[in-house]
Biopython code that builds the backbone (N, CA, C, O; Angstrom):
import numpy as np
from Bio.PDB.StructureBuilder import StructureBuilder

atoms = [
    (1, "MET", "N", (-0.963, 4.740, 20.894)),
    (1, "MET", "CA", (-0.547, 5.965, 20.239)),
    (1, "MET", "C", (0.863, 6.324, 20.679)),
    (1, "MET", "O", (1.240, 6.111, 21.831)),
    (2, "THR", "N", (1.627, 6.865, 19.760)),
    (2, "THR", "CA", (3.000, 7.240, 20.053)),
    (2, "THR", "C", (3.263, 8.670, 19.587)),
    (2, "THR", "O", (3.986, 8.872, 18.611)),
    (3, "PRO", "N", (2.695, 9.657, 20.260)),
    (3, "PRO", "CA", (2.877, 11.034, 19.806)),
    (3, "PRO", "C", (4.344, 11.456, 19.861)),
    (3, "PRO", "O", (5.054, 11.176, 20.827)),
    (4, "HIS", "N", (4.769, 12.126, 18.818)),
    (4, "HIS", "CA", (6.134, 12.642, 18.660)),
    (4, "HIS", "C", (7.201, 11.585, 18.843)),
    (4, "HIS", "O", (8.261, 11.856, 19.406)),
    (5, "ARG", "N", (6.926, 10.387, 18.372)),
    (5, "ARG", "CA", (7.905, 9.300, 18.354)),
    (5, "ARG", "C", (8.040, 8.839, 16.906)),
    (5, "ARG", "O", (7.062, 8.796, 16.161)),
    (6, "ALA", "N", (9.235, 8.505, 16.531)),
    (6, "ALA", "CA", (9.481, 8.096, 15.143)),
    (6, "ALA", "C", (9.097, 6.641, 14.927)),
    (6, "ALA", "O", (9.912, 5.831, 14.486)),
    (7, "MET", "N", (7.845, 6.316, 15.243)),
    (7, "MET", "CA", (7.360, 4.950, 15.082)),
    (7, "MET", "C", (5.842, 4.950, 15.156)),
    (7, "MET", "O", (5.227, 5.976, 15.447)),
    (8, "SER", "N", (5.261, 3.837, 14.900)),
    (8, "SER", "CA", (3.831, 3.671, 15.061)),
    (8, "SER", "C", (3.567, 2.314, 15.696)),
    (8, "SER", "O", (4.184, 1.316, 15.323)),
    (9, "LEU", "N", (2.676, 2.279, 16.626)),
    (9, "LEU", "CA", (2.255, 1.018, 17.214)),
    (9, "LEU", "C", (0.951, 0.540, 16.586)),
    (9, "LEU", "O", (0.344, -0.427, 17.044)),
    (10, "GLU", "N", (0.532, 1.231, 15.532)),
    (10, "GLU", "CA", (-0.712, 0.911, 14.850)),
    (10, "GLU", "C", (-0.581, -0.426, 14.133)),
    (10, "GLU", "O", (0.329, -0.614, 13.326)),
    (11, "ALA", "N", (-1.476, -1.342, 14.423)),
    (11, "ALA", "CA", (-1.518, -2.619, 13.705)),
    (11, "ALA", "C", (-2.150, -2.360, 12.346)),
    (11, "ALA", "O", (-3.289, -1.898, 12.272)),
    (12, "THR", "N", (-1.431, -2.649, 11.278)),
    (12, "THR", "CA", (-1.939, -2.308, 9.955)),
    (12, "THR", "C", (-2.751, -3.424, 9.309)),
    (12, "THR", "O", (-3.608, -3.151, 8.468)),
    (13, "ALA", "N", (-2.505, -4.636, 9.674)),
    (13, "ALA", "CA", (-3.217, -5.752, 9.051)),
    (13, "ALA", "C", (-4.698, -5.712, 9.400)),
    (13, "ALA", "O", (-5.069, -5.527, 10.559)),
    (14, "GLY", "N", (-5.536, -5.888, 8.390)),
    (14, "GLY", "CA", (-6.973, -5.969, 8.613)),
    (14, "GLY", "C", (-7.681, -4.641, 8.758)),
    (14, "GLY", "O", (-8.900, -4.620, 8.924)),
    (15, "LYS", "N", (-6.972, -3.546, 8.701)),
    (15, "LYS", "CA", (-7.607, -2.227, 8.832)),
    (15, "LYS", "C", (-8.150, -1.783, 7.477)),
    (15, "LYS", "O", (-7.655, -2.196, 6.428)),
    (16, "ASN", "N", (-9.173, -0.939, 7.518)),
    (16, "ASN", "CA", (-9.814, -0.441, 6.314)),
    (16, "ASN", "C", (-8.813, 0.401, 5.506)),
    (16, "ASN", "O", (-8.354, 1.431, 6.001)),
    (17, "PRO", "N", (-8.465, -0.008, 4.278)),
    (17, "PRO", "CA", (-7.475, 0.729, 3.495)),
    (17, "PRO", "C", (-8.020, 1.985, 2.830)),
    (17, "PRO", "O", (-7.302, 2.643, 2.076)),
    (18, "VAL", "N", (-9.274, 2.328, 3.095)),
    (18, "VAL", "CA", (-9.870, 3.523, 2.505)),
    (18, "VAL", "C", (-9.933, 4.658, 3.514)),
    (18, "VAL", "O", (-9.647, 5.807, 3.175)),
    (19, "THR", "N", (-10.303, 4.350, 4.748)),
    (19, "THR", "CA", (-10.536, 5.428, 5.712)),
    (19, "THR", "C", (-9.797, 5.279, 7.035)),
    (19, "THR", "O", (-9.916, 6.163, 7.882)),
    (20, "HIS", "N", (-9.052, 4.225, 7.254)),
    (20, "HIS", "CA", (-8.370, 4.066, 8.539)),
    (20, "HIS", "C", (-7.102, 4.911, 8.533)),
    (20, "HIS", "O", (-6.081, 4.509, 7.974)),
    (21, "VAL", "N", (-7.172, 6.087, 9.160)),
    (21, "VAL", "CA", (-6.061, 7.026, 9.079)),
    (21, "VAL", "C", (-4.801, 6.505, 9.762)),
    (21, "VAL", "O", (-3.697, 6.865, 9.354)),
    (22, "GLY", "N", (-4.933, 5.676, 10.779)),
    (22, "GLY", "CA", (-3.747, 5.112, 11.416)),
    (22, "GLY", "C", (-2.928, 4.313, 10.427)),
    (22, "GLY", "O", (-1.700, 4.402, 10.405)),
    (23, "LYS", "N", (-3.611, 3.531, 9.609)),
    (23, "LYS", "CA", (-2.947, 2.726, 8.582)),
    (23, "LYS", "C", (-2.421, 3.610, 7.458)),
    (23, "LYS", "O", (-1.249, 3.526, 7.090)),
    (24, "LEU", "N", (-3.280, 4.447, 6.923)),
    (24, "LEU", "CA", (-2.914, 5.255, 5.767)),
    (24, "LEU", "C", (-1.840, 6.288, 6.095)),
    (24, "LEU", "O", (-0.896, 6.461, 5.324)),
    (25, "TYR", "N", (-1.971, 6.975, 7.226)),
    (25, "TYR", "CA", (-0.983, 8.009, 7.559)),
    (25, "TYR", "C", (0.379, 7.402, 7.869)),
    (25, "TYR", "O", (1.406, 8.005, 7.559)),
    (26, "ASN", "N", (0.403, 6.239, 8.466)),
    (26, "ASN", "CA", (1.671, 5.571, 8.718)),
    (26, "ASN", "C", (2.385, 5.276, 7.395)),
    (26, "ASN", "O", (3.581, 5.534, 7.253)),
    (27, "LEU", "N", (1.646, 4.740, 6.442)),
    (27, "LEU", "CA", (2.232, 4.411, 5.145)),
    (27, "LEU", "C", (2.536, 5.662, 4.319)),
    (27, "LEU", "O", (3.534, 5.700, 3.599)),
    (28, "LEU", "N", (1.687, 6.678, 4.417)),
    (28, "LEU", "CA", (1.962, 7.932, 3.717)),
    (28, "LEU", "C", (3.223, 8.597, 4.266)),
    (28, "LEU", "O", (4.043, 9.102, 3.499)),
    (29, "ALA", "N", (3.379, 8.599, 5.577)),
    (29, "ALA", "CA", (4.570, 9.194, 6.186)),
    (29, "ALA", "C", (5.828, 8.468, 5.709)),
    (29, "ALA", "O", (6.851, 9.097, 5.438)),
    (30, "LEU", "N", (5.743, 7.153, 5.611)),
    (30, "LEU", "CA", (6.871, 6.373, 5.115)),
    (30, "LEU", "C", (7.178, 6.727, 3.657)),
    (30, "LEU", "O", (8.342, 6.876, 3.284)),
    (31, "ARG", "N", (6.135, 6.859, 2.836)),
    (31, "ARG", "CA", (6.334, 7.216, 1.428)),
    (31, "ARG", "C", (6.966, 8.598, 1.287)),
    (31, "ARG", "O", (7.873, 8.790, 0.476)),
    (32, "VAL", "N", (6.489, 9.560, 2.076)),
    (32, "VAL", "CA", (7.051, 10.911, 2.015)),
    (32, "VAL", "C", (8.514, 10.882, 2.440)),
    (32, "VAL", "O", (9.365, 11.480, 1.781)),
    (33, "SER", "N", (8.809, 10.194, 3.528)),
    (33, "SER", "CA", (10.189, 10.103, 4.012)),
    (33, "SER", "C", (11.105, 9.476, 2.972)),
    (33, "SER", "O", (12.216, 9.956, 2.746)),
    (34, "ARG", "N", (10.642, 8.407, 2.344)),
    (34, "ARG", "CA", (11.460, 7.748, 1.315)),
    (34, "ARG", "C", (11.695, 8.647, 0.116)),
    (34, "ARG", "O", (12.794, 8.676, -0.438)),
    (35, "ARG", "N", (10.664, 9.383, -0.285)),
    (35, "ARG", "CA", (10.842, 10.306, -1.420)),
    (35, "ARG", "C", (11.797, 11.435, -1.066)),
    (35, "ARG", "O", (12.594, 11.856, -1.904)),
    (36, "LEU", "N", (11.726, 11.930, 0.170)),
    (36, "LEU", "CA", (12.645, 12.988, 0.574)),
    (36, "LEU", "C", (14.084, 12.484, 0.517)),
    (36, "LEU", "O", (14.992, 13.219, 0.128)),
    (37, "ALA", "N", (14.283, 11.244, 0.900)),
    (37, "ALA", "CA", (15.626, 10.657, 0.840)),
    (37, "ALA", "C", (16.040, 10.375, -0.605)),
    (37, "ALA", "O", (17.132, 10.756, -1.025)),
    (38, "ASP", "N", (15.177, 9.715, -1.356)),
    (38, "ASP", "CA", (15.525, 9.291, -2.714)),
    (38, "ASP", "C", (15.571, 10.454, -3.706)),
    (38, "ASP", "O", (16.497, 10.550, -4.511)),
    (39, "ASP", "N", (14.577, 11.330, -3.647)),
    (39, "ASP", "CA", (14.460, 12.398, -4.645)),
    (39, "ASP", "C", (15.242, 13.656, -4.271)),
    (39, "ASP", "O", (15.780, 14.341, -5.141)),
    (40, "LEU", "N", (15.303, 13.960, -2.961)),
    (40, "LEU", "CA", (15.920, 15.218, -2.531)),
    (40, "LEU", "C", (17.194, 15.025, -1.724)),
    (40, "LEU", "O", (17.800, 16.001, -1.282)),
    (41, "GLY", "N", (17.606, 13.785, -1.529)),
    (41, "GLY", "CA", (18.870, 13.515, -0.856)),
    (41, "GLY", "C", (18.874, 13.725, 0.645)),
    (41, "GLY", "O", (19.930, 13.974, 1.225)),
    (42, "ALA", "N", (17.731, 13.632, 1.282)),
    (42, "ALA", "CA", (17.669, 13.820, 2.732)),
    (42, "ALA", "C", (18.464, 12.736, 3.453)),
    (42, "ALA", "O", (18.343, 11.553, 3.136)),
    (43, "GLU", "N", (19.263, 13.142, 4.407)),
    (43, "GLU", "CA", (19.950, 12.187, 5.268)),
    (43, "GLU", "C", (19.041, 11.760, 6.411)),
    (43, "GLU", "O", (19.211, 10.682, 6.981)),
    (44, "HIS", "N", (18.078, 12.611, 6.743)),
    (44, "HIS", "CA", (17.080, 12.319, 7.774)),
    (44, "HIS", "C", (15.745, 12.885, 7.319)),
    (44, "HIS", "O", (15.688, 13.985, 6.768)),
    (45, "ALA", "N", (14.691, 12.150, 7.542)),
    (45, "ALA", "CA", (13.348, 12.635, 7.227)),
    (45, "ALA", "C", (12.362, 11.965, 8.175)),
    (45, "ALA", "O", (12.198, 10.745, 8.152)),
    (46, "GLY", "N", (11.719, 12.755, 8.993)),
    (46, "GLY", "CA", (10.676, 12.265, 9.889)),
    (46, "GLY", "C", (9.373, 12.976, 9.576)),
    (46, "GLY", "O", (9.345, 14.203, 9.483)),
    (47, "VAL", "N", (8.301, 12.227, 9.412)),
    (47, "VAL", "CA", (7.021, 12.799, 9.015)),
    (47, "VAL", "C", (5.944, 12.340, 10.000)),
    (47, "VAL", "O", (5.822, 11.150, 10.291)),
    (48, "GLN", "N", (5.170, 13.296, 10.505)),
    (48, "GLN", "CA", (4.047, 12.983, 11.387)),
    (48, "GLN", "C", (2.800, 13.655, 10.830)),
    (48, "GLN", "O", (2.824, 14.834, 10.477)),
    (49, "LEU", "N", (1.714, 12.898, 10.755)),
    (49, "LEU", "CA", (0.456, 13.406, 10.232)),
    (49, "LEU", "C", (-0.625, 13.253, 11.294)),
    (49, "LEU", "O", (-0.717, 12.220, 11.956)),
    (50, "LEU", "N", (-1.430, 14.278, 11.446)),
    (50, "LEU", "CA", (-2.510, 14.276, 12.438)),
    (50, "LEU", "C", (-3.844, 14.378, 11.728)),
    (50, "LEU", "O", (-4.084, 15.327, 10.982)),
    (51, "SER", "N", (-4.705, 13.413, 11.954)),
    (51, "SER", "CA", (-6.012, 13.412, 11.300)),
    (51, "SER", "C", (-6.989, 14.321, 12.038)),
    (51, "SER", "O", (-6.751, 14.746, 13.168)),
    (52, "GLN", "N", (-8.083, 14.598, 11.365)),
    (52, "GLN", "CA", (-9.165, 15.391, 11.950)),
    (52, "GLN", "C", (-10.469, 14.683, 11.655)),
    (52, "GLN", "O", (-10.770, 14.385, 10.499)),
    (53, "ILE", "N", (-11.240, 14.413, 12.681)),
    (53, "ILE", "CA", (-12.521, 13.719, 12.505)),
    (53, "ILE", "C", (-13.384, 14.496, 11.524)),
    (53, "ILE", "O", (-13.578, 15.702, 11.673)),
    (54, "GLY", "N", (-13.895, 13.801, 10.526)),
    (54, "GLY", "CA", (-14.777, 14.401, 9.535)),
    (54, "GLY", "C", (-14.071, 14.992, 8.337)),
    (54, "GLY", "O", (-14.719, 15.323, 7.345)),
    (55, "ALA", "N", (-12.750, 15.133, 8.402)),
    (55, "ALA", "CA", (-12.001, 15.697, 7.273)),
    (55, "ALA", "C", (-11.553, 14.569, 6.349)),
    (55, "ALA", "O", (-11.350, 13.441, 6.798)),
    (56, "PRO", "N", (-11.398, 14.871, 5.062)),
    (56, "PRO", "CA", (-10.885, 13.856, 4.146)),
    (56, "PRO", "C", (-9.490, 13.401, 4.573)),
    (56, "PRO", "O", (-8.732, 14.174, 5.160)),
    (57, "VAL", "N", (-9.160, 12.161, 4.279)),
    (57, "VAL", "CA", (-7.847, 11.615, 4.634)),
    (57, "VAL", "C", (-6.740, 12.430, 3.976)),
    (57, "VAL", "O", (-5.645, 12.548, 4.527)),
    (58, "SER", "N", (-7.013, 12.985, 2.821)),
    (58, "SER", "CA", (-6.011, 13.763, 2.094)),
    (58, "SER", "C", (-5.786, 15.151, 2.690)),
    (58, "SER", "O", (-4.945, 15.904, 2.199)),
    (59, "GLU", "N", (-6.527, 15.496, 3.742)),
    (59, "GLU", "CA", (-6.405, 16.814, 4.369)),
    (59, "GLU", "C", (-6.172, 16.663, 5.871)),
    (59, "GLU", "O", (-7.095, 16.855, 6.662)),
    (60, "PRO", "N", (-4.935, 16.317, 6.271)),
    (60, "PRO", "CA", (-4.669, 16.184, 7.707)),
    (60, "PRO", "C", (-4.803, 17.530, 8.418)),
    (60, "PRO", "O", (-4.630, 18.588, 7.812)),
    (61, "GLN", "N", (-5.109, 17.472, 9.694)),
    (61, "GLN", "CA", (-5.198, 18.704, 10.473)),
    (61, "GLN", "C", (-3.813, 19.347, 10.593)),
    (61, "GLN", "O", (-3.681, 20.571, 10.582)),
    (62, "ALA", "N", (-2.792, 18.506, 10.707)),
    (62, "ALA", "CA", (-1.417, 19.009, 10.805)),
    (62, "ALA", "C", (-0.471, 18.004, 10.180)),
    (62, "ALA", "O", (-0.722, 16.798, 10.179)),
    (63, "ALA", "N", (0.619, 18.529, 9.650)),
    (63, "ALA", "CA", (1.694, 17.701, 9.108)),
    (63, "ALA", "C", (3.001, 18.303, 9.611)),
    (63, "ALA", "O", (3.252, 19.496, 9.438)),
    (64, "ASP", "N", (3.822, 17.480, 10.228)),
    (64, "ASP", "CA", (5.107, 17.919, 10.760)),
    (64, "ASP", "C", (6.202, 17.125, 10.069)),
    (64, "ASP", "O", (6.250, 15.900, 10.173)),
    (65, "VAL", "N", (7.081, 17.827, 9.365)),
    (65, "VAL", "CA", (8.182, 17.178, 8.653)),
    (65, "VAL", "C", (9.488, 17.742, 9.204)),
    (65, "VAL", "O", (9.714, 18.952, 9.185)),
    (66, "VAL", "N", (10.340, 16.847, 9.694)),
    (66, "VAL", "CA", (11.671, 17.218, 10.159)),
    (66, "VAL", "C", (12.654, 16.519, 9.237)),
    (66, "VAL", "O", (12.680, 15.291, 9.150)),
    (67, "THR", "N", (13.464, 17.318, 8.547)),
    (67, "THR", "CA", (14.352, 16.744, 7.548)),
    (67, "THR", "C", (15.611, 17.581, 7.380)),
    (67, "THR", "O", (15.664, 18.741, 7.786)),
    (68, "THR", "N", (16.605, 16.979, 6.784)),
    (68, "THR", "CA", (17.845, 17.686, 6.477)),
    (68, "THR", "C", (17.775, 18.410, 5.136)),
    (68, "THR", "O", (18.725, 19.097, 4.761)),
    (69, "VAL", "N", (16.670, 18.268, 4.410)),
    (69, "VAL", "CA", (16.493, 18.963, 3.133)),
    (69, "VAL", "C", (16.276, 20.445, 3.428)),
    (69, "VAL", "O", (15.418, 20.804, 4.234)),
    (70, "GLY", "N", (17.047, 21.291, 2.781)),
    (70, "GLY", "CA", (16.972, 22.723, 3.037)),
    (70, "GLY", "C", (15.922, 23.460, 2.230)),
    (70, "GLY", "O", (15.605, 24.608, 2.541)),
    (71, "ASP", "N", (15.380, 22.837, 1.213)),
    (71, "ASP", "CA", (14.413, 23.476, 0.330)),
    (71, "ASP", "C", (12.991, 23.177, 0.812)),
    (71, "ASP", "O", (12.416, 22.144, 0.469)),
    (72, "ALA", "N", (12.433, 24.087, 1.606)),
    (72, "ALA", "CA", (11.109, 23.879, 2.206)),
    (72, "ALA", "C", (10.026, 23.717, 1.144)),
    (72, "ALA", "O", (9.097, 22.932, 1.328)),
    (73, "ALA", "N", (10.131, 24.443, 0.045)),
    (73, "ALA", "CA", (9.128, 24.345, -1.014)),
    (73, "ALA", "C", (9.140, 22.954, -1.648)),
    (73, "ALA", "O", (8.084, 22.408, -1.968)),
    (74, "ALA", "N", (10.319, 22.385, -1.827)),
    (74, "ALA", "CA", (10.418, 21.041, -2.403)),
    (74, "ALA", "C", (9.847, 20.000, -1.444)),
    (74, "ALA", "O", (9.187, 19.053, -1.871)),
    (75, "VAL", "N", (10.102, 20.176, -0.150)),
    (75, "VAL", "CA", (9.560, 19.256, 0.862)),
    (75, "VAL", "C", (8.039, 19.334, 0.865)),
    (75, "VAL", "O", (7.360, 18.308, 0.896)),
    (76, "GLU", "N", (7.505, 20.555, 0.833)),
    (76, "GLU", "CA", (6.050, 20.736, 0.828)),
    (76, "GLU", "C", (5.430, 20.137, -0.429)),
    (76, "GLU", "O", (4.347, 19.556, -0.369)),
    (77, "ALA", "N", (6.104, 20.272, -1.556)),
    (77, "ALA", "CA", (5.591, 19.714, -2.814)),
    (77, "ALA", "C", (5.492, 18.190, -2.733)),
    (77, "ALA", "O", (4.502, 17.608, -3.176)),
    (78, "VAL", "N", (6.512, 17.548, -2.171)),
    (78, "VAL", "CA", (6.473, 16.086, -2.018)),
    (78, "VAL", "C", (5.321, 15.691, -1.105)),
    (78, "VAL", "O", (4.571, 14.766, -1.419)),
    (79, "LEU", "N", (5.174, 16.379, 0.016)),
    (79, "LEU", "CA", (4.083, 16.079, 0.952)),
    (79, "LEU", "C", (2.727, 16.241, 0.277)),
    (79, "LEU", "O", (1.869, 15.367, 0.398)),
    (80, "GLU", "N", (2.526, 17.340, -0.426)),
    (80, "GLU", "CA", (1.245, 17.583, -1.095)),
    (80, "GLU", "C", (0.959, 16.548, -2.181)),
    (80, "GLU", "O", (-0.182, 16.115, -2.338)),
    (81, "GLU", "N", (1.987, 16.150, -2.930)),
    (81, "GLU", "CA", (1.800, 15.135, -3.976)),
    (81, "GLU", "C", (1.376, 13.803, -3.371)),
    (81, "GLU", "O", (0.475, 13.142, -3.887)),
    (82, "GLU", "N", (2.017, 13.413, -2.290)),
    (82, "GLU", "CA", (1.677, 12.136, -1.662)),
    (82, "GLU", "C", (0.284, 12.172, -1.024)),
    (82, "GLU", "O", (-0.450, 11.187, -1.094)),
    (83, "LEU", "N", (-0.082, 13.288, -0.411)),
    (83, "LEU", "CA", (-1.431, 13.401, 0.156)),
    (83, "LEU", "C", (-2.490, 13.359, -0.945)),
    (83, "LEU", "O", (-3.545, 12.749, -0.776)),
    (84, "ALA", "N", (-2.206, 14.003, -2.056)),
    (84, "ALA", "CA", (-3.152, 14.001, -3.174)),
    (84, "ALA", "C", (-3.299, 12.611, -3.786)),
    (84, "ALA", "O", (-4.322, 12.302, -4.398)),
    (85, "ALA", "N", (-2.279, 11.775, -3.619)),
    (85, "ALA", "CA", (-2.298, 10.429, -4.206)),
    (85, "ALA", "C", (-2.742, 9.367, -3.205)),
    (85, "ALA", "O", (-2.449, 8.187, -3.400)),
    (86, "VAL", "N", (-3.438, 9.753, -2.145)),
    (86, "VAL", "CA", (-3.860, 8.767, -1.142)),
    (86, "VAL", "C", (-4.773, 7.711, -1.759)),
    (86, "VAL", "O", (-4.796, 6.570, -1.296)),
    (87, "GLY", "N", (-5.511, 8.070, -2.778)),
    (87, "GLY", "CA", (-6.350, 7.091, -3.474)),
    (87, "GLY", "C", (-5.516, 6.014, -4.145)),
    (87, "GLY", "O", (-5.900, 4.844, -4.162)),
    (88, "ASP", "N", (-4.379, 6.406, -4.697)),
    (88, "ASP", "CA", (-3.469, 5.431, -5.304)),
    (88, "ASP", "C", (-2.918, 4.488, -4.246)),
    (88, "ASP", "O", (-2.777, 3.289, -4.485)),
    (89, "LEU", "N", (-2.603, 5.039, -3.068)),
    (89, "LEU", "CA", (-2.109, 4.199, -1.971)),
    (89, "LEU", "C", (-3.167, 3.178, -1.574)),
    (89, "LEU", "O", (-2.847, 2.010, -1.353)),
    (90, "THR", "N", (-4.401, 3.598, -1.484)),
    (90, "THR", "CA", (-5.495, 2.685, -1.150)),
    (90, "THR", "C", (-5.596, 1.567, -2.186)),
    (90, "THR", "O", (-5.730, 0.396, -1.829)),
    (91, "GLU", "N", (-5.531, 1.927, -3.464)),
    (91, "GLU", "CA", (-5.592, 0.916, -4.526)),
    (91, "GLU", "C", (-4.411, -0.045, -4.431)),
    (91, "GLU", "O", (-4.576, -1.251, -4.614)),
    (92, "ASP", "N", (-3.224, 0.483, -4.145)),
    (92, "ASP", "CA", (-2.040, -0.366, -4.001)),
    (92, "ASP", "C", (-2.188, -1.326, -2.823)),
    (92, "ASP", "O", (-1.777, -2.483, -2.905)),
    (93, "LEU", "N", (-2.774, -0.846, -1.733)),
    (93, "LEU", "CA", (-3.009, -1.707, -0.567)),
    (93, "LEU", "C", (-3.966, -2.841, -0.906)),
    (93, "LEU", "O", (-3.706, -4.001, -0.589)),
    (94, "ILE", "N", (-5.059, -2.498, -1.544)),
    (94, "ILE", "CA", (-6.070, -3.494, -1.899)),
    (94, "ILE", "C", (-5.498, -4.536, -2.862)),
    (94, "ILE", "O", (-5.836, -5.716, -2.780)),
    (95, "ALA", "N", (-4.631, -4.092, -3.774)),
    (95, "ALA", "CA", (-4.030, -4.999, -4.751)),
    (95, "ALA", "C", (-2.839, -5.779, -4.192)),
    (95, "ALA", "O", (-2.297, -6.654, -4.867)),
    (96, "GLY", "N", (-2.434, -5.463, -2.965)),
    (96, "GLY", "CA", (-1.317, -6.166, -2.355)),
    (96, "GLY", "C", (0.047, -5.708, -2.817)),
    (96, "GLY", "O", (1.030, -6.437, -2.678)),
    (97, "ARG", "N", (0.121, -4.491, -3.373)),
    (97, "ARG", "CA", (1.396, -3.974, -3.879)),
    (97, "ARG", "C", (2.183, -3.182, -2.845)),
    (97, "ARG", "O", (3.264, -2.677, -3.148)),
    (98, "VAL", "N", (1.652, -3.065, -1.616)),
    (98, "VAL", "CA", (2.315, -2.303, -0.571)),
    (98, "VAL", "C", (2.575, -3.203, 0.617)),
    (98, "VAL", "O", (1.672, -3.880, 1.110)),
    (99, "ASP", "N", (3.819, -3.205, 1.073)),
    (99, "ASP", "CA", (4.156, -3.938, 2.297)),
    (99, "ASP", "C", (3.690, -3.108, 3.485)),
    (99, "ASP", "O", (3.941, -1.905, 3.551)),
    (100, "THR", "N", (3.016, -3.755, 4.412)),
    (100, "THR", "CA", (2.537, -3.022, 5.600)),
    (100, "THR", "C", (3.386, -3.342, 6.819)),
    (100, "THR", "O", (2.986, -3.030, 7.941)),
    (101, "PHE", "N", (4.529, -3.946, 6.629)),
    (101, "PHE", "CA", (5.570, -4.217, 7.623)),
    (101, "PHE", "C", (6.163, -5.559, 7.389)),
    (101, "PHE", "O", (7.060, -5.974, 8.123)),
]
sb = StructureBuilder()
sb.init_structure("model")
sb.init_model(0)
sb.init_chain("A")
sb.init_seg("    ")
for serial, (resi, resn, name, xyz) in enumerate(atoms, 1):
    if name == "N":
        sb.init_residue(resn, " ", resi, " ")
    sb.init_atom(name, np.array(xyz, "f"), 0.0, 1.0, " ", f" {name:<3s}", serial, name[0])
structure = sb.get_structure()
């Protein structure tokens, strides 16, 4: 585990693409960061997601986003859209359309 570090030591290969939050949150954080850069022009975007035992993957206990984007509502909208699309991420993983490193 690497709390409050801009990296993950989570091995993604072979992990369950439906419920393994280490795998999914790592890739979701990357997707959110890329969208903040591509869609909102962020020069920096760091995303950390904290899971909660028993909660759906789409509902992290906490989400911490540090970015140069000044529009908090736009940042929250991107985060919420990506969390809502976690099922699409799972399908993309299973189909081999997502690089896991």
